C-alpha positions, 0 to 999 in steps of 0.5 A: 939779861933782860928782865921777862915781864908779865910771864908768871902764868905761863912760865909752867910751859918753859921754851915751848910755844914761841914767846908771841903765843906766851904772851897772848895767854899771859894776858887772857889769864890775867884778865879772867883770874882778877877779881871783878865786881858782880853787875848786880850786887856789886860783890867783888867775888864771881867766878867763870864757869865756862866761856861768857858764862860768869857766876856770882857767888853771893847772889848766885846770878849767872850772866853772860858777858866777854868770854875772859872779861865780865864786862857786861855785854847782855844780862839776863836772869835766870 
């Protein structure tokens, strides 16, 4: 029997929705759940507020980036 790799978070769906869709979702969830650094204070502890909006828990800055990955495209301060 083949070993399943990378399906940790999507095992909750069981046999529904198909293999390809579940693999794509697993890749996205791995991206936005991993620890990332704040572009301002370099603290590892930013959280995703909404699609493309990230918040640093240390310095309190909100910034925009990619939807599932906090690589900064355009940085704005509020």
